[in-house]
N, C-alpha and C positions, 0 to 999 in steps of 0.2 A: 759378387755376383749374386745375384737375384738367379733364383730356382725356380725352375719351370712348375707348371702343377702337378706333374708326374713323379720332378727330384723332391717336390716338399712331400709327396706321399714317402716314397722310400726312405726319405730322412726323417719321417716319422715313424715308420715302422723299423728302421734300424735302433732309432732312438726308445722303442716298447722293449725291445728286445734287451738293450743296456742297461734300461731299468729294472727288468727283472732280474738280469745278471750282476746288478751292480755294477756297471763296468761303464758307465756314462762318459768318464774323464778319461779311460782308456780308450775306447773305441773313438773319442775326438779325437786324440793324440794319433791314431793309427789312421784315422783319414785323413787327418794335416800331414802325416810324414808319406802316405803314399801321392797326395797332392802336391807337396813339394817334389817327389820323386818324379811326377807326370811333367812340372813343370822346369825340373832339370835337365829334364832326359827327354828331347822332342822325336828322337826316332822312337823310343820305346812310346811314347804316347801315339805316334803316327800309326804305328804298329797296332797297337791295341783299340785305337778309337776309330779307325776307318777300316770299312766292312771289304776291304780288298783281301786281307786273310779270310779262309774259313775260320768260322767261329771255334772249332774245335781246336785250333793251332794256338788262336787269341787265347781260350781260356788255359791251356796249357802254359802259356808264354806267363801269364799272368798269378798262373795258380804257381809255377818255379819259382817266379820273383817274389812274391809274398812270402813262400816257402824258406827262401833264402834270408829274406831281411826279418825272418820271425815273427810274423804278423798275426794276430790272433785267429784263431781259427774261425771265429764267427765272421769275422770284418772279411778276410780272404775269400769266405763262402759267398759273403755279400757281392762284393766286387766281380766276382765271377757270375755269379746270378746276373748283375748290370751286361756283364758282357752279353749273357744269354736273352734278355729282353733288349739290347740294345741301346742300355741306357748309359752306360759306362762314360757318354759325352757329357753327360750331367752330374759328372761328378763334384765339379766346382759347386754347384749349385747346391747340391746332396748336401758337401761338407759345409758349406754356409747357414744353411737352415739348421743343418744337426747343430751347429753351435747356437742357432739361437735359441734352439731347442735346451740346450743344456744350460744357458744362460738365465733363461725362464725359469727352471727347474731348480736355478741354485740361488732365486732372487736376486739376479745380476743383471742389469742394463748397461747396455752400451751408450755411452754419449759421445758425439762431434763436438768440438768445439772449435770454433773458428774466432781468433782473436786480433786482434791492431796488433800487438807487440807480444812479445814471448812473454809467458805467464810464469811468475816467482813460484815455489812451490806453496807456500803459503796461500796465495790466490789460487792454486790448483786446489787445494784442501778445502777452502772454502767455498770455492764452487762445487764441487766433489758434494759438500756437506748438503748447499743449498738444494742441488738437483735431486741428493737420494732423498730429502725431507720431503720435496715436492711429486716424486715420482712414487715414495714409499717402500724403495728399492735401495740395494747396492748399486753402486754406481761405477763404473768403468770408464776414464775419458783418454780418449785421443785427440790431442790439440793440434791445431795449424796454426800457423801466421797467414794472416792477409792484410799487409798495410793499407790495402783501399777500405777497409772499414773505417778509416781514422781513427776510431778510438771505442773500447769498449768490446763485445765480444757475443757472437749468437752461439747458441749449442740447440743442438737437434739430439731429443733424445724421443727412439722411436719415430712417432706420427707429431710428435711434442717439437714445437720452434718456440726456443726463448730467446728473443732479438733485443740487444740492449748496446745495440750498435750504433754510435752517434750518425754515420751515412742514413740509417733507418730513419732514427730521430731527426734528421735535418728535412728527409724527403716528407716526412709526415707532417712536420712544419711547415714548411712550403705546400703541401697542399692545402693544409687549415688555410694559409694566409690568401691562395688564389681562390679558393671557394669564399673568402670574405667572410669566414666566422672568428 
């Protein structure tokens, strides 16, 4: 999920605190754990995210849940602060943007690869190496199969797209032939 402008600001603020405390990965884990809880417990999400209940009650419920789960004090206070600011609804985007910031700080970039057929381990590693040399960062791949590509693969790394699919090559050939070049 994409974070709103406010969600990105909150994520950057928590990330700055996490860097000072040397707790970037721990806070990421806490945010992911709370996100998973909100996703698995729709009643809790409904009670905390909707302003039907007074802020004081929502704060108390969230604080109790966090304490029971052993959530880090800073993250707990951050989540309670989000309730105060009516921004707990942005937690999905905040978590996603925080993860991006943590990855960037660690020199890691996420790459989404769509291939026409499943990739063997050797192909994945070769692709990971090629993308790493192209981006200058460590690459974490997520691979999805789309038989509609006919052959080849499409890799998306941030705003960069590397399209080596046969479908695209055939489309380019068709365009060239129809223009008469």
